C-alpha positions, -999 to +999 in steps of 0.1 A: -565-672+745-581-703+728-574-716+693-596-737+672-594-754+638-623-743+616-637-747+582-628-768+552-604-792+569-631-804+594-657-806+566-635-826+543-625-850+572-661-856+580-668-864+543-637-886+540-622-864+513-585-852+510-580-824+535-582-788+527-556-763+540-559-759+578-573-726+590-574-715+626-593-690+646-579-675+679-604-663+705-594-639+734-562-625+718-549-592+705-526-585+676-499-576+700-501-609+718-500-627+685-469-608+674-452-614+708-456-652+702-438-649+669-468-649+646-463-629+614-491-605+605-503-607+569-540-595+568-547-561+553-585-559+561-585-579+593-560-595+617-546-627+602-512-642+611-489-669+599-477-695+624-439-690+630-432-727+621-461-742+601-470-710+582-506-719+586-531-691+588-544-680+622-571-653+622-584-635+653-621-641+660-641-613+644-675-600+635-684-580+604-709-553+597-722-541+563-712-505+555-716-502+518-726-524+487-703-550+474-675-572+484-654-546+502-682-528+521-676-541+556-665-528+590-645-556+608-644-559+645-617-582+659-612-580+697-607-604+726-644-602+735-655-618+702-667-653+709-661-684+687-699-687+680-699-650+668-671-658+646-687-689+632-720-670+626-703-648+600-692-677+578-709-687+546-723-722+549-731-744+579-708-771+566-679-745+569-689-733+604-677-763+625-647-759+649-624-782+668-603-772+697-566-771+689-557-796+716-581-822+700-565-819+665-536-842+669-502-840+652-506-863+622-512-851+587-545-870+585-573-853+606-592-879+626-623-861+640-643-873+670-678-859+664-682-856+702-655-830+704-668-808+676-683-773+682-712-771+657-737-744+668-753-741+633-758-779+627-732-783+599-729-820+605-766-824+599-764-806+566-734-828+557-755-859+562-784-843+544-761-832+515-773-796+518-755-763+512-772-739+536-762-705+547-754-699+584-772-667+592-788-638+574-753-622+575-748-642+543-764-615+523-737-590+532-711-605+509-721-611+473-689-633+467-708-659+487-732-664+458-702-675+437-688-696+465-721-715+469-721-722+433-685-733+433-692-756+463-721-771+442-696-780+415-673-796+440-700-814+460-722-822+431-745-845+450-753-816+474-784-795+468-786-758+476-811-754+505-844-736+492-840-708+517-804-702+507-813-701+470-841-676+478-817-654+497-793-655+468-820-644+445-828-615+468-792-604+467-791-605+429-824-585+428-809-559+452-780-553+428-753-568+451-738-588+423-732-557+402-707-544+428-684-575+426-648-567+416-635-584+384-606-602+402-629-620+427-653-630+400-626-645+378-610-662+408-643-680+417-652-688+381-617-703+375-620-724+407-655-736+398-644-746+363-617-768+378-642-787+400-654-821+393-688-811+379-684-775+366-719-775+351-733-774+386-718-740+392-735-725+362-768-742+370-768-726+405-758-692+392-786-694+366-812-706+392-806-675+414-803-651+385-766-642+390-756-658+356-777-632+337-758-605+355-722-619+354-723-638+321-755-628+301-738-642+269-738-676+285-772-673+302-790-666+269-779-699+254-807-717+272-837-722+249-815-717+217-819-748+194-789-771+191-796-789+158-764-809+158-774-827+190-804-844+173-822-844+206-849-818+210-845-817+248-808-807+244-807-769+236-774-750+234-773-743+271-777-779+280-751-788+254-727-763+270-731-780+304-724-814+289-693-800+272-680-785+305-685-818+323-667-836+295-638-812+300-637-822+336-640-858+328-609-855+305-591-836+332-583-807+310-566-774+320-583-742+330-577-727+296-594-756+279-624-754+302-628-717+298-627-722+260-654-748+263-675-722+283-673-694+257-668-712+223-705-712+213-715-677+226-725-666+192-753-690+190-772-669+214-773-640+189-779-660+157-802-640+134-834-657+124-824-661+088-793-681+098-811-706+119-811-736+124-774-741+115-762-709+133-743-698+102-715-674+111-717-680+149-679-686+152-670-650+145-698-637+167-686-660+195-650-646+192-664-610+194-685-618+225-658-638+243-635-607+240-662-587+259-663-614+286-626-615+289-623-577+292-651-575+318-636-601+341-599-596+333-592-631+321-555-638+317-541-633+282-530-668+276-565-681+285-583-656+263-561-663+233-567-700+235-604-694+238-603-671+207-588-698+186-613-724+197-642-700+191-631-691+156-619-725+144-639-753+162-662-758+132-634-760+108-615-785+131-647-807+134-648-807+096-612-811+089-616-846+075-633-828+045-603-805+039-575-811+014-538-808+025-536-771+015-567-762+036-553-781+065-521-761+063-541-729+062-561-741+094-528-748+112-515-713+103-547-696+115-544-715+148-507-705+151-500-742+155-464-741+140-453-716+167-475-729+196-479-766+192-488-772+228-515-746+227-529-762+196-531-795+214-553-777+240-574-763+211-580-799+199-589-810+234-615-782+237-629-793+203-630-830+214-650-819+245-675-800+222-679-830+200-683-855+228-705-833+250-736-847+232-761-874+241-748-907+227-714-894+218-698-892+252-676-923+247-670-919+209-635-912+195-627-878+180-608-885+148-599-849+140-576-847+171-552-874+159-556-864+123-546-828+129-519-838+153-503-861+126-507-833+100-489-808+124-461-832+132-455-838+095-455-801+086-433-792+115-408-819+104-402-800+072-367-784+074-375-749+065-339-734+064-328-754+033-360-745+015-356-708+023-319-709+012-327-726-020-355-701-028-331-672-021-306-686-044-332-688-071-339-652-066-370-654-044-376-628-017-401-621+011-435-638+005-421-661-022-399-677+003-428-683+026-448-698-003-421-723-009-421-733+027-459-736+026-457-759-005-433-782+012-456-784+043-486-790+022-467-819+005-457-833+038-493-831+051-507-849+020-480-876+023-489-882+060-526-884+051-520-909+024-502-933+048 
């Protein structure tokens, strides 16, 4: 029975990056032997155990054989006769197929790797030096999730290129319909992780290059080639602008909800009728309709889809809010549900700022609507509504009339704040 550290922890140590969680592979053991040593079984599809003290994952060395299309179509073989090299051969990328014997790992939190002690049968260290994302073996084609993982790693290691032969293999998998069999939960999981990386645009560029974006997110894919007149740069179409918006969201360290809203806020521009070009009139409502289809398809969490819906419907009005009078600003805040959900409204403003600054020459410019609308909301929320409602009731007002009295007071507060 031999134990090895594998995967991301070694990769990140060699790159000098903060360490990933430590994953271990055990060669020459049975599930019964692991249980006898106090390891807790947790794997449903193959034998994975938690260490009795560290709670780190230990997986028995295994091989996999394709048995059906899609992510779950595998027959797993985990047995004492499976070698370390066979286990490494089923991994996705060479940079993740490097191992280190357990007795060479050390006890400190920081992993100091001696290259001479590494087991690297597929030349992962060479690809790390060359900044290449390369598949290990042709077994890569058996799991379509790996297409998403490569794209996600491209967003994390944004100075790495996808090896030409790996990109070609990914295209073959898309053409064979493997991506069609992906389950929604895994797609959303990988998309969400990629959106939170340092250069999320790289994920979508790689998915587009292999054809997977047209299958998974056709609403996003068709934005390339669509004019983006507001950019004032002919080389920046709506797809390119979208990538700049996503990277601005990463630069501003926004939440997943904001980044997803940035991804889908302009979907309607991909379906603009010819008579509404070049200004994409009415694209906001079309965007809201299309993003609902995306959210249903990939089972996007409710709070994230609701934030995206507000941004899609209202980002144009927020950009132009400096042209609105106090009453129109109050109506905008109501439509955004800002009085009940001020924190979410702040995320709406963040997404709109990313949209405005995701343009050539505007990356470092301020975004006045954000502070202006924050101030308007603060002023409106400072209005004491209970005394107003009580006075309106005493004057004989009921129902909507009471609401109108509160709205008038909020409009006055917004106007007063704007005049300061």
